[in-house]
N, C-alpha and C positions, 0 to 999 in steps of 0.2 A: 504493500500499500503506499501510494507516495506521499509526500507532506501535504499537497493541495488536497488529495482524498480523505485523509485524517482531518483536516481542518475542515471540512464539507460536511463529515461524519460527526464532528463533535456537536453534542447537543447545546441549545440556546441555553444561556445563563439567565436570559430575561425572563423573568415569571410571567405567565399568560393567565389572565383571571378570566374564568368563562363565565356566561349569563348567570348559570346556576349558582355559582359561588357569591357573585354580587347580588342577584335578588336574596338570596338566603341571609346574607348578613344586613341587607337592608330591613327584610321583615323581622328578623332579630331584633334589631334596634329600635324598631317599631313597637314591637312586642313588648320589650323592656321598658319603653317608655310609657307607653299605654298602661302596663301592669302600676308600674309607680305612680301615675296620675288617678288611676282607680282606686288605689289603696290610699292615696292622700285624700281623695275626695270622699271615701267611705269612712275615714278616720282610724284607719288602721295603722297608718305611718305619720307621724308628724315630721315634716321636714324641716319646721322652724326657721332656722337662720339658714338654711341648706336648700333654699328654693332654686339656687343657681344649678342645682343637680339636675332637676327635671328641664331646664332651659339647656344646659349643656347637653342632656340626651335628645333634647328637640333638635339641636343643630347637628348633632352626629346623625342622627334619624334622616334629617333632609340631606346631608351631603352624601350618605351612603345610597340613599334613594336616587339621588341626581347621578351618582356614579353608575349606579344598577341601570338606571334608564339609558345612559350614554352606552355602557358596555353592551347592553341586549340591542339596542339600535344597532351598533356598530356591527355586531357580529351577526345580526339579521335574525335575532333571537323573537320569537312569538311573545315573549313575556313582556316585551318593550309596550305595545299598546295598555296591556293590562296596568302597567304603571303609572301610566299617566292621570288617571282619575286620583291615585294616592298623591300624587305631586300636587295636584290641584287641591286637595284636602289640606297639604302642609302649607301652600301659600295662604289659604284662607285661613288657617290658625294664626299665621304670623301677622295677617291683616287684621283680625277681628278682636285680637287679644283674648284674655282668659275671662272677661266677666260679661255676662252671666256665665257661671259655670256650667250650667245646663246646656248652653248654645256651644261653649267650648267642648264639651264631652260629645255631643252629638257631632260636631264638625270632626273631631278626631276620630271619632267610630266610622265615619264615610271612607276613611282609609283601608279599614279591615278587609272588606272583600276584594278589594284592588291586590292587596298583599296575597291574599289567598289565592287568588287567580292567578297571580303571576308566577308563585310558587310552583302551582299545578303544571303551567305552563313550560316554566324554565325545566321541569323535572322530566319531561318528555324528550 
């Protein structure tokens, strides 16, 4: 095997993220953020002076959802259109704020079916 053949046979060191991984990460971040929000609203958890945790999780959720949408679209994955309503719900959450709480919770839950559909489509 010549040097050129060995160089061509060498595996790429650049990690490639597939749509399934990106969508799973985004859905997991959303689930963690929704679980925290629901447990605070139910009074099971008191974040008190640590309200920033929920806000930080929202930023991570929005970022991973945007990245998953981009990866799925670039790869031509069928999960990309399913994530669009989730992205719209995240934009609404940011625009509308957290008051009144019931409106905030309803808007946040609008994204759940989109994440579920995207997970199902990304696994195929």
